[in-house]
C-alpha positions in Angstrom: -62.6 13.9 -140.4 -64.9 11.4 -140.5 -68.7 11.9 -142.6 -71.1 10.7 -140.7 -75.2 11.2 -140.4 -76.7 11.0 -137.2 -81.1 11.8 -136.9 -80.9 13.3 -140.8 -78.1 15.5 -139.9 -74.8 15.5 -141.2 -71.8 15.9 -139.3 -68.0 15.8 -139.4 -65.8 14.9 -136.8 -62.4 14.4 -135.9 -61.8 9.9 -136.0 -61.9 8.4 -132.6 -64.6 9.8 -131.7 -68.2 8.8 -130.0 -71.5 8.6 -131.1 -72.3 10.3 -128.2 -69.9 12.6 -129.0 -71.2 12.9 -132.3 -74.4 13.2 -131.8 -73.6 16.4 -129.1 -72.8 17.5 -132.3 -75.7 17.8 -133.5 -77.9 18.5 -130.8 -79.0 15.2 -130.4 -78.4 14.3 -126.8 -78.1 10.2 -125.9 -78.9 9.2 -122.3 -76.7 7.0 -120.2 -76.1 6.4 -116.7 -73.0 4.6 -116.3 -71.3 6.4 -118.6 -67.9 9.0 -117.3 -65.3 9.8 -119.8 -62.2 8.5 -119.5 -63.2 6.5 -116.2 -66.1 4.4 -116.7 -66.8 3.7 -120.6 -68.7 0.0 -120.5 -71.5 0.2 -121.2 -73.0 -1.6 -118.2 -76.1 0.0 -117.9 -77.4 -0.2 -121.9 -79.5 3.4 -121.9 -77.5 4.5 -124.4 -78.0 2.2 -127.3 -78.3 3.5 -131.1 -79.7 2.0 -134.4 -77.3 2.2 -137.0 -79.0 1.9 -140.3 -78.5 -1.4 -142.0 -77.3 -3.3 -138.6 -80.0 -5.5 -137.0 -78.4 -4.9 -133.5 -78.6 -2.0 -131.4 -74.9 -0.5 -130.3 -73.8 1.6 -127.9 -73.3 4.9 -128.5 -70.3 5.7 -125.4 -67.6 3.4 -126.6 -68.7 3.1 -130.1 -66.7 5.6 -132.6 -67.8 6.7 -135.9 -67.8 5.3 -138.8 -67.4 7.1 -142.6 -70.7 7.3 -144.1 -72.8 5.7 -141.1 -76.1 6.5 -140.7 -77.4 6.8 -136.9 -80.8 7.0 -134.9 -80.7 7.9 -131.6 -84.4 8.1 -130.8 -86.2 5.5 -133.1 -89.0 3.2 -131.9 -86.7 0.5 -131.8 -83.9 2.0 -130.2 -87.3 4.0 -127.2 -88.7 0.1 -126.8 -85.5 -1.6 -126.2 -84.4 1.7 -123.9 -87.1 1.7 -122.0 -87.1 -1.9 -121.2 -83.6 -1.8 -120.1 -84.6 1.1 -117.8 -87.3 -0.9 -116.7 -85.5 -3.7 -115.7 -82.5 -1.2 -113.7 -85.6 -0.1 -111.9 -86.6 -3.6 -110.8 -83.5 -4.0 -109.1 -83.7 -0.3 -107.4 -85.9 1.4 -104.5 -87.8 3.8 -105.9 -89.1 5.5 -103.5 -87.3 8.8 -104.8 -89.6 11.0 -101.7 -87.0 9.7 -99.4 -84.1 10.0 -101.6 -81.4 12.7 -101.3 -81.0 12.4 -105.3 -84.7 13.7 -106.1 -84.2 16.0 -108.4 -80.9 16.1 -109.1 -81.0 12.1 -110.0 -80.0 10.6 -113.8 -82.1 7.7 -113.6 -85.3 9.7 -112.5 -84.4 11.8 -115.5 -84.3 9.4 -118.0 -87.0 7.1 -116.5 -89.0 10.4 -116.8 -88.0 10.8 -120.6 -89.2 7.3 -121.4 -92.6 7.7 -119.7 -92.4 5.0 -117.6 -95.0 5.4 -114.9 -95.4 1.8 -113.9 -92.9 -1.0 -112.8 -94.0 -4.1 -114.8 -91.1 -6.3 -113.3 -90.7 -7.5 -109.9 -89.0 -5.6 -107.4 -86.0 -7.3 -106.4 -83.5 -5.0 -104.7 -81.0 -5.6 -102.6 -81.6 -5.5 -98.9 -79.2 -2.8 -97.4 -76.9 -3.8 -94.6 -74.8 -0.7 -93.6 -74.4 1.3 -90.2 -76.5 4.3 -90.9 -73.6 6.1 -88.5 -70.7 6.2 -90.6 -69.7 9.1 -92.2 -70.4 7.6 -95.6 -73.5 6.1 -96.4 -74.1 3.2 -99.1 -77.8 2.4 -99.7 -77.5 -1.0 -101.6 -81.2 -0.9 -102.6 -80.8 2.3 -104.6 -77.1 0.8 -106.0 -77.4 0.1 -110.3 -74.5 -1.6 -110.2 -73.2 1.2 -113.1 -69.6 0.1 -111.5 -68.9 4.0 -111.5 -67.5 4.3 -107.6 -65.7 1.0 -108.4 -63.5 2.9 -111.3 -63.2 6.4 -109.8 -62.1 4.7 -106.5 -59.5 2.8 -108.4 -58.1 5.3 -111.4 -59.0 8.4 -110.1 -58.3 8.3 -106.1 -55.8 4.9 -106.6 -57.8 3.0 -103.3 -59.7 0.4 -104.7 -61.8 0.3 -102.0 -65.5 -0.4 -104.1 -65.5 -4.2 -106.1 -68.3 -6.5 -107.8 -68.7 -9.0 -105.5 -70.6 -12.1 -107.1 -72.1 -12.6 -110.6 -75.0 -12.7 -112.5 -78.4 -11.7 -111.3 -76.5 -11.6 -107.9 -74.0 -9.7 -108.6 -73.2 -6.5 -106.2 -70.8 -3.8 -105.7 -69.8 -4.0 -102.1 -66.3 -3.5 -100.6 -63.3 -5.1 -102.1 -61.8 -7.7 -100.5 -65.2 -9.2 -98.5 -64.3 -6.8 -96.1 -66.0 -4.3 -94.0 -66.2 -0.6 -95.1 -64.8 0.3 -91.4 -61.7 -2.4 -92.4 -60.9 -0.7 -95.7 -58.1 2.0 -96.1 -61.1 4.5 -97.1 -59.7 8.2 -97.1 -63.5 8.8 -97.5 -62.7 11.7 -99.8 -66.3 10.7 -100.9 -65.4 11.1 -104.5 -67.6 7.8 -105.0 -70.6 9.9 -103.6 -70.4 13.0 -106.2 -70.0 10.9 -108.8 -72.7 8.1 -108.4 -76.0 8.8 -110.5 -78.4 7.5 -108.0 -78.6 7.8 -104.6 -77.1 4.7 -103.8 -73.8 6.9 -102.0 -74.5 9.7 -99.7 -72.7 11.3 -96.7 -74.5 10.9 -93.2 -77.2 13.4 -92.5 -77.0 15.3 -89.8 -79.3 18.1 -90.2 -82.0 17.1 -87.3 -79.3 17.4 -85.0 -78.6 20.9 -86.0 -82.2 21.7 -85.8 -82.4 20.3 -81.7 -79.3 21.9 -81.6 -81.0 25.0 -82.6 -84.3 24.4 -80.7 -82.4 24.7 -77.7 -82.5 27.4 -75.7 -79.7 26.3 -73.4 -77.4 26.0 -76.1 -75.4 29.4 -78.2 -75.2 27.8 -82.1 -72.3 28.9 -83.4 -71.1 28.2 -87.4 -68.1 28.5 -89.2 -68.1 28.6 -92.8 -65.1 27.2 -95.5 -63.5 29.0 -98.0 -64.7 26.5 -100.8 -68.7 26.9 -99.9 -68.5 30.5 -101.2 -68.4 28.8 -104.7 -71.0 26.6 -104.7 -73.7 26.9 -101.8 -76.4 28.4 -104.4 -76.0 25.1 -106.8 -78.4 22.9 -105.5 -80.7 25.6 -104.5 -80.7 27.1 -108.5 -79.2 30.5 -108.3 -76.2 31.5 -110.1 -72.5 32.0 -108.9 -72.5 35.7 -109.3 -76.2 35.5 -106.9 -75.0 32.9 -104.2 -72.9 35.6 -102.1 -70.9 35.0 -99.0 -72.7 38.0 -97.7 -76.7 36.6 -98.8 -75.6 32.8 -97.3 -74.5 34.7 -93.8 -78.8 36.2 -94.1 -80.0 32.6 -94.8 -78.1 30.9 -92.0 -79.1 34.2 -89.9 -83.0 32.5 -90.9 -81.9 29.0 -90.5 -81.4 30.6 -86.7 -77.5 31.0 -86.2 -76.7 32.5 -83.4 -73.2 33.9 -84.5 -71.8 33.6 -87.4 -67.9 33.6 -88.5 -65.5 32.6 -91.7 -63.0 30.1 -91.2 -60.8 31.9 -93.6 -60.2 33.4 -89.7 -58.3 30.0 -89.1 -57.2 29.3 -92.4 -55.0 32.7 -91.6 -54.7 31.2 -88.5 -53.2 27.7 -89.7 -51.1 29.4 -92.4 -48.9 31.3 -89.6 -48.9 28.2 -87.4 -47.8 26.2 -90.2 -45.4 28.5 -91.8 -43.8 29.5 -89.1 -43.2 25.7 -88.1 -42.0 25.1 -92.2 -39.5 27.8 -91.2 -38.5 26.5 -88.0 -37.6 22.8 -89.7 -36.2 24.9 -92.9 -33.7 26.2 -90.8 -32.9 23.2 -88.7 -32.8 21.0 -91.7 -30.6 17.8 -90.1 -33.8 17.7 -86.9 -36.3 16.6 -89.0 -37.5 14.4 -91.4 -38.5 15.6 -95.6 -40.2 17.0 -97.2 -42.9 18.8 -94.9 -46.5 17.8 -95.7 -49.4 20.1 -95.2 -52.2 18.0 -92.8 -55.2 20.5 -93.3 -57.1 17.6 -95.2 -58.1 14.8 -93.4 -58.9 12.6 -96.4 -55.1 13.1 -97.0 -53.8 12.3 -93.5 -56.5 8.8 -93.6 -54.5 7.8 -96.7 -51.2 8.9 -95.4 -51.9 6.8 -92.0 -52.7 3.8 -94.2 -50.6 3.4 -97.5 -47.8 5.6 -96.4 -47.2 5.4 -92.4 -43.4 5.6 -92.2 -44.5 9.4 -93.4 -46.8 10.5 -90.8 -44.0 11.8 -88.8 -43.8 14.3 -92.3 -46.7 16.2 -91.6 -47.4 19.6 -90.0 -48.7 19.2 -86.9 -50.8 22.3 -87.5 -54.3 21.6 -86.8 -57.0 22.3 -89.8 -58.9 25.0 -90.1 -61.6 24.0 -89.3 -60.5 22.3 -85.8 -58.4 26.1 -85.4 -61.5 27.4 -85.4 -63.4 25.5 -83.2 -60.5 25.2 -80.4 -60.3 29.4 -80.9 -65.0 29.6 -81.0 -64.5 27.9 -77.6 -61.4 29.3 -75.8 -60.7 32.7 -77.4 -63.6 33.5 -79.1 -65.8 32.6 -75.9 -64.0 34.6 -74.0 -64.3 37.9 -75.9 -67.6 37.7 -76.5 -69.0 36.8 -73.0 -70.3 33.8 -73.9 -70.3 30.3 -71.6 -68.4 28.1 -73.8 -70.4 25.1 -71.9 -73.0 26.6 -73.6 -71.4 26.9 -77.5 -72.6 24.5 -80.1 -70.1 24.7 -82.7 -71.1 24.1 -86.3 -68.3 24.3 -89.4 -70.0 23.5 -93.0 -67.5 22.0 -95.0 -67.2 20.6 -98.6 -65.8 17.6 -97.2 -67.3 14.1 -95.8 -64.2 13.5 -94.1 -64.7 16.6 -92.1 -67.1 14.5 -90.5 -65.0 12.3 -89.3 -61.8 14.9 -88.0 -64.5 16.2 -85.7 -64.9 12.9 -83.6 -60.8 12.4 -83.6 -60.3 12.5 -80.1 -56.6 14.0 -80.5 -58.7 17.1 -82.6 -60.3 18.5 -79.4 -58.2 20.6 -76.5 -60.3 23.6 -75.7 -61.7 21.7 -72.8 -65.3 21.5 -73.3 -66.5 18.8 -74.8 -65.6 18.6 -78.4 -64.4 21.4 -80.2 -66.4 21.2 -83.5 -69.6 19.6 -82.9 -70.8 19.4 -85.6 -69.9 19.1 -89.6 -72.5 19.4 -92.6 -71.4 19.3 -96.0 -72.3 21.7 -99.1 -75.2 19.6 -100.0 -77.0 19.2 -96.2 -76.8 23.1 -96.0 -78.6 23.6 -99.6 -81.0 21.0 -97.8 -81.1 22.4 -95.2 -82.1 26.2 -96.6 -84.7 24.9 -99.1 -86.3 22.8 -96.1 -86.8 26.0 -93.8 -88.6 27.7 -97.2 -85.9 30.1 -97.5 -85.7 32.1 -100.9 -82.7 33.1 -102.1 -83.2 35.5 -104.2 -85.4 37.7 -101.4 -81.7 37.1 -99.1 -79.9 40.7 -98.6 -76.5 41.1 -98.3 -75.4 40.6 -94.4 -71.8 40.7 -92.7 -70.1 38.1 -90.8 -70.6 38.7 -86.7 -67.5 40.9 -86.2 -63.6 40.2 -85.4 -63.6 36.6 -86.5 -65.4 37.0 -89.5 -62.1 38.4 -91.2 -60.1 36.5 -93.6 -57.8 37.4 -96.2 -57.7 36.5 -100.1 -54.7 34.2 -98.7 -57.2 32.0 -97.0 -59.9 32.2 -99.1 -57.4 30.5 -101.9 -57.0 27.1 -99.3 -60.2 26.2 -101.4 -58.4 25.3 -104.2 -55.4 23.3 -105.0 -51.9 24.8 -104.6 -54.0 27.6 -102.3 -52.4 26.7 -99.2 -48.6 26.5 -100.5 -49.2 29.9 -102.4 -50.5 31.4 -98.9 -47.9 29.2 -96.9 -45.4 30.9 -99.3 -47.1 34.7 -98.9 -46.5 34.4 -95.3 -43.5 32.3 -94.6 -41.6 35.2 -97.2 -42.5 37.7 -95.1 -41.5 35.8 -91.9 -38.0 35.4 -93.1 -37.6 39.2 -95.2 -39.7 41.0 -92.9 -41.1 43.0 -96.6 -43.9 41.0 -98.4 -44.2 39.7 -101.8 -45.9 40.3 -104.7 -49.5 38.5 -104.0 -49.1 36.9 -106.8 -45.3 35.7 -106.6 -46.1 32.2 -106.4 -48.9 31.6 -108.4 -47.1 29.1 -110.5 -48.6 26.0 -108.5 -51.7 26.6 -109.7 -53.8 24.7 -111.9 -55.7 21.7 -111.4 -53.3 19.4 -112.9 -52.9 16.4 -111.0 -48.9 17.2 -109.7 -47.0 20.5 -109.8 -43.5 21.5 -108.7 -41.7 24.2 -108.3 -38.7 25.7 -105.9 -38.7 29.7 -105.3 -35.6 31.5 -104.0 -36.4 33.1 -100.8 -33.8 35.3 -99.4 -30.8 33.3 -101.1 -32.6 30.3 -100.2 -34.2 27.6 -102.3 -37.0 26.4 -100.9 -38.6 23.3 -103.2 -42.2 22.9 -103.3 -44.8 20.4 -104.8 -48.8 20.4 -104.5 -51.2 17.5 -106.0 -54.6 17.0 -105.9 -56.2 13.6 -106.3 -54.9 11.0 -104.6 -53.9 8.9 -107.5 -51.8 11.9 -108.0 -50.9 11.8 -104.2 -49.5 7.9 -104.4 -47.8 8.8 -107.9 -46.0 11.4 -105.8 -45.0 9.7 -102.8 -43.8 6.9 -105.0 -41.2 9.4 -106.3 -40.4 10.5 -102.8 -39.6 7.0 -101.5 -37.9 6.2 -104.1 -35.6 9.4 -104.0 -36.7 10.3 -108.0 -37.5 13.9 -106.0 -36.6 15.9 -103.3 -38.7 18.5 -101.5 -38.8 20.9 -98.9 -42.7 21.4 -98.8 -45.4 19.6 -100.0 -48.9 20.7 -100.0 -52.0 17.5 -101.1 -55.4 17.2 -101.2 -57.4 14.1 -101.6 -60.1 15.5 -103.7 -59.7 16.5 -107.5 -59.2 20.4 -107.5 -58.9 20.2 -104.0 -61.5 21.2 -101.4 -63.5 23.1 -104.4 -64.1 19.8 -105.8 -64.9 18.1 -102.4 -67.0 15.2 -101.9 -69.6 17.4 -100.1 -70.0 19.5 -102.5 -73.4 20.0 -105.1 -73.3 17.6 -108.1 -74.7 17.6 -111.5 -74.1 14.6 -113.1 -71.2 14.5 -116.4 -70.3 17.8 -115.1 -66.9 18.7 -113.1 -66.9 22.3 -111.7 -63.8 22.0 -109.4 -61.7 24.5 -112.0 -64.6 26.8 -112.3 -64.6 27.1 -108.4 -61.0 27.5 -108.3 -60.9 30.2 -110.6 -63.5 32.3 -108.8 -61.3 31.6 -105.4 -58.9 33.1 -106.7 -60.9 35.8 -108.5 -61.8 36.8 -104.5 -58.5 36.8 -103.9 -57.4 38.6 -106.3 -59.4 41.9 -106.2 -59.2 41.6 -101.8 -57.7 44.7 -99.8 -56.5 41.9 -97.3 -54.2 39.3 -99.4 -51.3 38.0 -96.9 -52.3 35.8 -93.5 -50.4 37.5 -91.3 -51.8 40.7 -92.0 -55.6 39.7 -90.3 -55.8 41.9 -87.7 -58.2 38.9 -86.3 -55.3 37.2 -86.4 -52.9 39.2 -85.2 -55.2 40.1 -81.9 -55.9 36.4 -81.7 -51.7 36.0 -81.0 -51.4 39.8 -78.7 -53.9 38.7 -76.5 -54.1 35.2 -76.4 -51.7 33.2 -78.2 -48.6 35.0 -77.7 -46.9 34.0 -80.9 -47.1 31.3 -83.9 -45.7 28.4 -82.2 -45.9 29.4 -79.0 -46.4 26.6 -76.1 -50.1 27.9 -76.0 -50.9 27.4 -79.8 -49.3 23.7 -79.3 -51.6 23.1 -77.3 -54.6 24.7 -79.0 -53.7 24.5 -82.9 -51.8 21.6 -83.1 -52.1 17.1 -82.9 -50.5 14.9 -82.7 -51.2 12.9 -86.0 -49.7 9.6 -85.1 -51.6 9.0 -82.4 -54.8 9.6 -83.9 -57.1 6.4 -84.7 -58.4 5.9 -87.9 -62.0 4.1 -86.5 -64.7 5.9 -88.0 -67.1 5.4 -85.5 -65.7 8.5 -83.7 
């Protein structure tokens, strides 16, 4: 152990501990802007400077390790003055119109500046001019960039794509697209991890709230909304209520106050996806010589974009089943419209998703098969949902529990766990077991694929058949897995990949709190909902059973293929769709 003194308090910490972490042990919070543990520890912002007694120069706390007997002052007059100047210099290159920023109130730079009492700017503002297409799903506000390098490092070290890079040098240095490309020319998966790790408002999703408001105000439109499984674990974070208080029932109540005509649960089509994808896997598995292996899940559009750009030879290995979002859109303007007596041409179909890439997916022409315009007309992220609730002055503490609209608001626990890494695999195996044996397995028989570890593998036996599976989340882990598959080092039958670390619960459209990773905790909530659900198998969902009995006949039928499957090889990667 290393013994030192921080702000007059003695503390002992393991060797290798940074001053930043040691200070936290004694309750001294050192502000920082660019630091991300294990990812970005370059001390570029110089906000975490502290004073080492007896040393002339101030030192950075985020990447300086403790030494025996050192004495550290984290908030001395000297530290405060230098820290203030450094922040003022950052602000001189930053668009400080906070009232027009989506990060206002949740911005690390705003908080640090306020804490330092900076109310006037002594330096001339030289913020970079923005040159970004405002119609793209991913928006970069160049004038707000503080050059912290977080987006660069997340994309390179975690997602393995290297879309972002530093261009220029000195005061002309800027963050841009690597290789002097435009974003539309880069191999961006639109995962949104750069957004969730940006400490300011330099990166955001395209805001589509006004389009929704126009639809809600149009008397000719019937607004129908679906809520993704991962939304139920996170929607309250951006409006200040606890996870226990932010129930699905209160979310339904909030959406009714917003003005939606019909509110449904995407878990209905998550269960439908399992029936289609599980049946597809059984068909392939029992006719192995006719297909390429392994079979990959395809419900994550960020992963689809990744495999199409990085491993195009494996696109044919993807399941042809659409994502739950697109399946719901197809059902909304066909079967659901029929059952509810609604003119499908009047339906404005909205999905609330934890994902930025879903904004791209809904625009892909090959994903539209209902014959009534776009199957999904609009996608909002969880963050947009929270902003919508705040803008409508809805008080979350006053919301009452309300139910989804009948029939198509029903979903199983298996559908709920779609929102976390390993959930699609586990749900699919539960129903695949039933489809092969005619009996239900123990619901938790396949739980070894759970967890936020980047790459998990397991072998299960179903009626004498050994099924080798793998699960990966985060595109950096996906690349490692794909390279192992490509080289022949590993052999699998069924593989689930999610673009975002931890799966959809850690999606690029989810609420953020700087310095905190919520995916694991949110995932545990979904598994808890599954555990205590009365319905834990997708094939037992009565809405799904009704859909096949009255409309689709059976999984992988001709009608099912027309509406619920897609040709991923023909998908265009154009972000302007």
